[in-house]
mmCIF file of the C-alpha atoms, coordinates in Angstrom:
data_MODEL
# 
_entry.id   MODEL 
# 
loop_
_atom_site.group_PDB 
_atom_site.id 
_atom_site.type_symbol 
_atom_site.label_atom_id 
_atom_site.label_alt_id 
_atom_site.label_comp_id 
_atom_site.label_asym_id 
_atom_site.label_entity_id 
_atom_site.label_seq_id 
_atom_site.pdbx_PDB_ins_code 
_atom_site.Cartn_x 
_atom_site.Cartn_y 
_atom_site.Cartn_z 
_atom_site.occupancy 
_atom_site.B_iso_or_equiv 
_atom_site.pdbx_formal_charge 
_atom_site.auth_seq_id 
_atom_site.auth_comp_id 
_atom_site.auth_asym_id 
_atom_site.auth_atom_id 
_atom_site.pdbx_PDB_model_num 
ATOM 1  C CA . MET A 1 1  ? 100.751 -16.384 -47.512 1.00 0.00 ? 1  MET A CA 1 
ATOM 2  C CA . ASN A 1 2  ? 101.400 -13.094 -49.303 1.00 0.00 ? 2  ASN A CA 1 
ATOM 3  C CA . ARG A 1 3  ? 98.577  -11.105 -50.774 1.00 0.00 ? 3  ARG A CA 1 
ATOM 4  C CA . THR A 1 4  ? 98.750  -11.872 -54.466 1.00 0.00 ? 4  THR A CA 1 
ATOM 5  C CA . ILE A 1 5  ? 97.895  -10.471 -57.878 1.00 0.00 ? 5  ILE A CA 1 
ATOM 6  C CA . THR A 1 6  ? 96.026  -12.360 -60.577 1.00 0.00 ? 6  THR A CA 1 
ATOM 7  C CA . GLU A 1 7  ? 97.772  -14.461 -63.209 1.00 0.00 ? 7  GLU A CA 1 
ATOM 8  C CA . THR A 1 8  ? 96.522  -12.010 -65.871 1.00 0.00 ? 8  THR A CA 1 
ATOM 9  C CA . GLU A 1 9  ? 97.960  -9.023  -63.995 1.00 0.00 ? 9  GLU A CA 1 
ATOM 10 C CA . LYS A 1 10 ? 101.304 -10.795 -63.646 1.00 0.00 ? 10 LYS A CA 1 
ATOM 11 C CA . THR A 1 11 ? 101.390 -11.765 -67.332 1.00 0.00 ? 11 THR A CA 1 
ATOM 12 C CA . ASN A 1 12 ? 100.530 -8.211  -68.410 1.00 0.00 ? 12 ASN A CA 1 
ATOM 13 C CA . TRP A 1 13 ? 103.235 -6.865  -66.085 1.00 0.00 ? 13 TRP A CA 1 
ATOM 14 C CA . LEU A 1 14 ? 105.929 -9.241  -67.340 1.00 0.00 ? 14 LEU A CA 1 
ATOM 15 C CA . ASP A 1 15 ? 104.997 -8.512  -70.958 1.00 0.00 ? 15 ASP A CA 1 
ATOM 16 C CA . GLY A 1 16 ? 105.157 -4.762  -70.275 1.00 0.00 ? 16 GLY A CA 1 
ATOM 17 C CA . LEU A 1 17 ? 108.536 -4.950  -68.554 1.00 0.00 ? 17 LEU A CA 1 
ATOM 18 C CA . ARG A 1 18 ? 109.977 -7.060  -71.375 1.00 0.00 ? 18 ARG A CA 1 
ATOM 19 C CA . SER A 1 19 ? 108.385 -5.096  -74.224 1.00 0.00 ? 19 SER A CA 1 
ATOM 20 C CA . GLY A 1 20 ? 110.916 -2.283  -74.457 1.00 0.00 ? 20 GLY A CA 1 
ATOM 21 C CA . LYS A 1 21 ? 108.001 0.195   -74.738 1.00 0.00 ? 21 LYS A CA 1 
ATOM 22 C CA . TYR A 1 22 ? 108.702 1.876   -71.399 1.00 0.00 ? 22 TYR A CA 1 
ATOM 23 C CA . LYS A 1 23 ? 111.713 3.882   -70.259 1.00 0.00 ? 23 LYS A CA 1 
ATOM 24 C CA . GLN A 1 24 ? 112.909 2.992   -66.783 1.00 0.00 ? 24 GLN A CA 1 
ATOM 25 C CA . GLY A 1 25 ? 112.660 5.718   -64.164 1.00 0.00 ? 25 GLY A CA 1 
ATOM 26 C CA . GLN A 1 26 ? 113.357 5.805   -60.463 1.00 0.00 ? 26 GLN A CA 1 
ATOM 27 C CA . HIS A 1 27 ? 111.937 7.046   -57.152 1.00 0.00 ? 27 HIS A CA 1 
ATOM 28 C CA . CYS A 1 28 ? 108.263 7.306   -58.198 1.00 0.00 ? 28 CYS A CA 1 
ATOM 29 C CA . LEU A 1 29 ? 105.731 5.414   -60.304 1.00 0.00 ? 29 LEU A CA 1 
ATOM 30 C CA . GLN A 1 30 ? 106.061 7.823   -63.261 1.00 0.00 ? 30 GLN A CA 1 
ATOM 31 C CA . SER A 1 31 ? 108.945 10.244  -63.628 1.00 0.00 ? 31 SER A CA 1 
ATOM 32 C CA . GLY A 1 32 ? 108.382 11.537  -67.144 1.00 0.00 ? 32 GLY A CA 1 
ATOM 33 C CA . VAL A 1 33 ? 106.699 10.883  -70.460 1.00 0.00 ? 33 VAL A CA 1 
ATOM 34 C CA . ASN A 1 34 ? 106.569 7.099   -70.858 1.00 0.00 ? 34 ASN A CA 1 
ATOM 35 C CA . THR A 1 35 ? 109.107 6.757   -68.004 1.00 0.00 ? 35 THR A CA 1 
ATOM 36 C CA . TYR A 1 36 ? 108.124 4.491   -65.128 1.00 0.00 ? 36 TYR A CA 1 
ATOM 37 C CA . CYS A 1 37 ? 109.564 2.431   -62.334 1.00 0.00 ? 37 CYS A CA 1 
ATOM 38 C CA . CYS A 1 38 ? 108.738 -1.273  -62.442 1.00 0.00 ? 38 CYS A CA 1 
ATOM 39 C CA . LEU A 1 39 ? 105.647 -0.723  -60.263 1.00 0.00 ? 39 LEU A CA 1 
ATOM 40 C CA . GLY A 1 40 ? 104.490 2.099   -62.547 1.00 0.00 ? 40 GLY A CA 1 
ATOM 41 C CA . VAL A 1 41 ? 104.602 -0.313  -65.487 1.00 0.00 ? 41 VAL A CA 1 
ATOM 42 C CA . PHE A 1 42 ? 102.274 -2.604  -63.498 1.00 0.00 ? 42 PHE A CA 1 
ATOM 43 C CA . CYS A 1 43 ? 99.753  0.250   -63.210 1.00 0.00 ? 43 CYS A CA 1 
ATOM 44 C CA . VAL A 1 44 ? 99.926  1.224   -66.876 1.00 0.00 ? 44 VAL A CA 1 
ATOM 45 C CA . VAL A 1 45 ? 99.575  -2.252  -68.357 1.00 0.00 ? 45 VAL A CA 1 
ATOM 46 C CA . ASN A 1 46 ? 96.818  -3.255  -65.924 1.00 0.00 ? 46 ASN A CA 1 
ATOM 47 C CA . LYS A 1 47 ? 94.973  0.098   -66.222 1.00 0.00 ? 47 LYS A CA 1 
ATOM 48 C CA . VAL A 1 48 ? 95.229  0.861   -62.497 1.00 0.00 ? 48 VAL A CA 1 
ATOM 49 C CA . PRO A 1 49 ? 94.762  4.571   -61.694 1.00 0.00 ? 49 PRO A CA 1 
ATOM 50 C CA . PHE A 1 50 ? 97.771  5.928   -59.801 1.00 0.00 ? 50 PHE A CA 1 
ATOM 51 C CA . ASN A 1 51 ? 99.455  9.080   -58.538 1.00 0.00 ? 51 ASN A CA 1 
ATOM 52 C CA . SER A 1 52 ? 102.666 9.455   -60.544 1.00 0.00 ? 52 SER A CA 1 
ATOM 53 C CA . MET A 1 53 ? 104.624 10.688  -57.509 1.00 0.00 ? 53 MET A CA 1 
ATOM 54 C CA . ASP A 1 54 ? 103.795 7.652   -55.343 1.00 0.00 ? 54 ASP A CA 1 
ATOM 55 C CA . THR A 1 55 ? 106.532 5.104   -54.709 1.00 0.00 ? 55 THR A CA 1 
ATOM 56 C CA . HIS A 1 56 ? 104.281 2.078   -54.110 1.00 0.00 ? 56 HIS A CA 1 
ATOM 57 C CA . LEU A 1 57 ? 101.189 0.662   -55.777 1.00 0.00 ? 57 LEU A CA 1 
ATOM 58 C CA . PRO A 1 58 ? 97.733  1.919   -54.832 1.00 0.00 ? 58 PRO A CA 1 
ATOM 59 C CA . SER A 1 59 ? 96.122  -0.011  -51.979 1.00 0.00 ? 59 SER A CA 1 
ATOM 60 C CA . SER A 1 60 ? 93.623  -1.533  -54.425 1.00 0.00 ? 60 SER A CA 1 
ATOM 61 C CA . VAL A 1 61 ? 96.445  -3.697  -55.836 1.00 0.00 ? 61 VAL A CA 1 
ATOM 62 C CA . LYS A 1 62 ? 96.865  -6.866  -53.800 1.00 0.00 ? 62 LYS A CA 1 
ATOM 63 C CA . LEU A 1 63 ? 100.648 -7.184  -53.842 1.00 0.00 ? 63 LEU A CA 1 
ATOM 64 C CA . ASP A 1 64 ? 102.464 -7.669  -50.554 1.00 0.00 ? 64 ASP A CA 1 
ATOM 65 C CA . GLN A 1 65 ? 104.241 -4.553  -49.231 1.00 0.00 ? 65 GLN A CA 1 
ATOM 66 C CA . ILE A 1 66 ? 107.479 -6.492  -48.658 1.00 0.00 ? 66 ILE A CA 1 
ATOM 67 C CA . ILE A 1 67 ? 107.543 -7.562  -52.295 1.00 0.00 ? 67 ILE A CA 1 
ATOM 68 C CA . GLN A 1 68 ? 106.838 -3.974  -53.373 1.00 0.00 ? 68 GLN A CA 1 
ATOM 69 C CA . SER A 1 69 ? 109.698 -2.733  -51.189 1.00 0.00 ? 69 SER A CA 1 
ATOM 70 C CA . ASP A 1 70 ? 112.035 -5.360  -52.654 1.00 0.00 ? 70 ASP A CA 1 
ATOM 71 C CA . LEU A 1 71 ? 111.089 -4.228  -56.162 1.00 0.00 ? 71 LEU A CA 1 
ATOM 72 C CA . VAL A 1 72 ? 111.688 -0.572  -55.275 1.00 0.00 ? 72 VAL A CA 1 
ATOM 73 C CA . THR A 1 73 ? 115.148 -1.543  -53.995 1.00 0.00 ? 73 THR A CA 1 
ATOM 74 C CA . PHE A 1 74 ? 115.945 -3.488  -57.173 1.00 0.00 ? 74 PHE A CA 1 
ATOM 75 C CA . ASN A 1 75 ? 114.691 -0.661  -59.416 1.00 0.00 ? 75 ASN A CA 1 
ATOM 76 C CA . ASP A 1 76 ? 116.028 2.371   -57.524 1.00 0.00 ? 76 ASP A CA 1 
ATOM 77 C CA . GLU A 1 77 ? 119.020 1.318   -55.440 1.00 0.00 ? 77 GLU A CA 1 
ATOM 78 C CA . LYS A 1 78 ? 120.453 -1.694  -57.246 1.00 0.00 ? 78 LYS A CA 1 
ATOM 79 C CA . SER A 1 79 ? 119.630 -0.332  -60.731 1.00 0.00 ? 79 SER A CA 1 
ATOM 80 C CA . TRP A 1 80 ? 118.350 -3.642  -62.046 1.00 0.00 ? 80 TRP A CA 1 
ATOM 81 C CA . ASN A 1 81 ? 116.952 -3.273  -65.552 1.00 0.00 ? 81 ASN A CA 1 
ATOM 82 C CA . PHE A 1 82 ? 113.384 -4.261  -66.402 1.00 0.00 ? 82 PHE A CA 1 
ATOM 83 C CA . LEU A 1 83 ? 114.469 -7.640  -67.775 1.00 0.00 ? 83 LEU A CA 1 
ATOM 84 C CA . GLN A 1 84 ? 116.210 -8.552  -64.517 1.00 0.00 ? 84 GLN A CA 1 
ATOM 85 C CA . ILE A 1 85 ? 113.206 -7.385  -62.521 1.00 0.00 ? 85 ILE A CA 1 
ATOM 86 C CA . ALA A 1 86 ? 110.824 -9.379  -64.742 1.00 0.00 ? 86 ALA A CA 1 
ATOM 87 C CA . GLU A 1 87 ? 112.882 -12.515 -64.148 1.00 0.00 ? 87 GLU A CA 1 
ATOM 88 C CA . TRP A 1 88 ? 112.698 -11.984 -60.374 1.00 0.00 ? 88 TRP A CA 1 
ATOM 89 C CA . ILE A 1 89 ? 108.929 -11.358 -60.514 1.00 0.00 ? 89 ILE A CA 1 
ATOM 90 C CA . GLU A 1 90 ? 108.396 -14.490 -62.589 1.00 0.00 ? 90 GLU A CA 1 
ATOM 91 C CA . LYS A 1 91 ? 110.149 -16.612 -59.959 1.00 0.00 ? 91 LYS A CA 1 
ATOM 92 C CA . ASN A 1 92 ? 108.978 -14.900 -56.751 1.00 0.00 ? 92 ASN A CA 1 
ATOM 93 C CA . VAL A 1 93 ? 105.542 -13.326 -57.136 1.00 0.00 ? 93 VAL A CA 1 
ATOM 94 C CA . GLU A 1 94 ? 102.641 -15.691 -56.526 1.00 0.00 ? 94 GLU A CA 1 
ATOM 95 C CA . THR A 1 95 ? 99.276  -15.285 -58.216 1.00 0.00 ? 95 THR A CA 1 
ATOM 96 C CA . HIS A 1 96 ? 95.680  -16.343 -57.752 1.00 0.00 ? 96 HIS A CA 1 
ATOM 97 C CA . LYS A 1 97 ? 92.933  -16.937 -60.311 1.00 0.00 ? 97 LYS A CA 1 
# 
């Protein structure tokens, strides 16, 4: 089984991605003022401290590395928008209580 995030973290993440409050960036968690990749949005909405130049979540976040890599590919290489990414997360990322 994959390491998982909590249901609250997932809900916050989906709400953040769908909110329209964040500009979508690429290649790092934060690439400008209010500009984040999909994993950067996770950090902001769940108040997880992060290095803006990192490409993956801090090790304190329990989300499988394969899933993170898939999300980086969708965000950076396939140019999926946040709504498409949120739909994929909703269907594919498991949670725990």
